[in-house]
N, C-alpha and C positions, 0 to 999 in steps of 0.2 A: 383176369376175371372181368372183362369188359362186356358191354352190351353188343350183341351182334344184330344184324338186320332183322332176323325173325323175332328176336326178343322185342325190338323196337316196334315192329308191326303189331305184336300182341298188345303191347302197352297202348299204342295208338287206338286200336279197336276198342279196348276197355274204356279209354278216356272218352271216345266218341259215344259209346253206349251209355256211360254215366252222365255226361254233360249234354250231349246232343250237338249237332253241327251248328245250330243257330247260336247257342251260347258260346261255343268255341270261336265262332266268327266275331261275336261281340267282344270277347276277351282279346282276340288278336287286334281288333281295331283300337280298343282302349290301350293296349300295350304299345301300339305304334304311336298313338297320340302322346302317351307319356314319354316315350323316347324322344319324340320330336320336340316336346316342351323342354325336356332336360337339355338337349343340344342347344336350343335357342337361348336358354338361361346361361349356359356355359359361355356361349359366344358373346352375349351381352356383358357378362362379367369380364371377359378378356378385353372387350372394347372399352369398358369403364376403366380398367387398369391402364390401358394404353393412353387414354385421355388424361388420366391422373398423372402418369409419368411425364406426359408432354407438358402439362401445367405445373408439374412438380408439387402437387398438392396430395397429401395422403388421403386415401379413401376412408370412409367411416369405419372404424374398428381396426384399421391397419396400424401395425406397430412400426414406428419409424426408428431410424438409427439413434436419434436423439433420446427417444423414450427408452431404448434398450440400454443406453449408456447410463441413464438416471436410475435404472432399476437395480 
């Protein structure tokens, strides 16, 4: 019970009629910026973890093995 190409085209036409092409273009641009921001945040987080491991200092909020043993 999947969506075939004719069904998707009907949905696309309805969405364009309801929202208009200009609003859809803006939504697409906003979605692209949000994804780009998310990717950069994940990359920065990975870089912070790599730096912390190199310095062997825990990150803020990170649970260390010593804290696990005490709990």
